[in-house]
Steps between C-alpha positions, in 0.01 A plus 500: 500500500250768592388749238619804691544818306853615431513744789439231759677196356789410731813380319809335648816560296767250603844628407347843463820686592697352211554617144178371346294490819552865594414603143180297513397658832555846351285422196226334708457822696501698176219279369280560805576217741529630856549201732843352429723312743865440409681199648876477438810365676711790359767261372506707179198718556512862609238620743557860389360406156173370642219747438428686825129418466572127534529315830845340522561177692848349519504123495620192315304241300728231635365571850141382509442674831561835327229418249255375761530825691463704181185317387353513850531879496359560151212370290647475150311473173801445273868408535764609248814290549828652376737368767763269348868459430540524123860476375555202269874474561466529876229235505736251336763566768265507799196281422397446862481875557258528207282207603472627856412856403291453185332164558466478878403866522224458242377180667469690828313784333251269329437308822430816700281642222297180513473511880363855477278434196678743266408391149707704253872503424701671227837327469828609342641218292754501220571403141766271648229239564482401133673202346731640233374466144647583161290805418564665837148649495291377793125470555341418833407145394861405423659223711665606825848370575736757639868494399607655834420487870327840503257384234446171684392685814245696299359186339449347844328818621276512193400137556418570865279793401316292239446227759347754740279615213387141441451401863416831673350716222787747517473762225843565348686700242851377420716744308804359322736795473752532227776759568390803701677836475443871554351694790172666604655798676598328825873485415549145627862382486561129553756455780623180334436550129502180295284601203644656189339846508627595847835333431557707186386809689754432775774468238401831340504689832826337612370265771644195322776466246328319211204301375548128443305359205432132565570321173500595132449157339123479520302447180388862479571784259817608685569196722377657824178417685172653386265628768163672525535813717190656656466835677413495869206733429344247264566212737328654802205618292419132434490432875254781557271355234530155660371625836151514346532168314254227598657222290819301552765520229873493433620795292826589326604862545735621228519728198530214247812676364845342522827680569842334505742584778729673249207701365416603855861605555495700176181676609653596836808629316287703260314665786779529761841461334753218494570273796712192565374149431643159414367163392549210743382139506130428469320469831348171607121499477462790253268457201617625162170667410212591731209702359143545621178436318281731710181470297312326782552799732358725229202272450413437866626813678506757224871551569786569264850643542540851362845621607808446279862406567635856486253610768613212721863608461432869557286435807762267646785745444306784663508294818870414482604850398316638801284736295 
């Protein structure tokens, strides 16, 4: 990758009209980057959330011809890849859909990057890649063995990226997200919410009748799953730091603080009032405990999460309350 100064570095943000992608584009401009191209199929993305200073191109990773045209028209220095289907439950029901979108799409992107000699990628992965272990606290060197199809697609993509690093000198940053929540002022609303923060928000504002808590027999302090929730602001700040990284690493992105589902519900109630919920059967593929050890990101990128759970809840509810 060339050592262009920030003002001239050209960045492709794939999936840049989605929840995380549009937030990243906004922050990149705030940090001084000026040449940003957004590529999105608008399956869940919203073009109205893409910063007006960015160039928007509609296309699909599954269609290699779309990528060939895109890379023929632009000389990229860095690719940030957010585009993926990400619902664990849905992936178990429709595995082929996930392999086609996540795996084939990424394979196409890597091939076209190689053809056009683009040597840096920042990739959105997930904590779902880890083989479950008793402590539930994961470091980047832990074994990978996903308990669900979504995680399997990300493992395959990670392996492809590492192979391009080994064979083609591709510089990469792989971020393994834990559970992202909150907003950066863009007011993104998922048209098909399957994560707990937007689901609870939809219950509170009357768009759905109740929250379903999947299982209460886990070996945790109240029987419900423990998760590490991270604010969208903190997540995208790591990506901005990675744009200037010259080394290839996998990083966990989390707060290192665990919250049970019932504790999350109680926090929403404390800040917004009571809402309906019920406990149902545990969901196939869900880990009991999933917490980040993010010390490597601090050591190598100088990154740490700073926002707390209450801020995530407040920022999410601002969006759903229309304020």
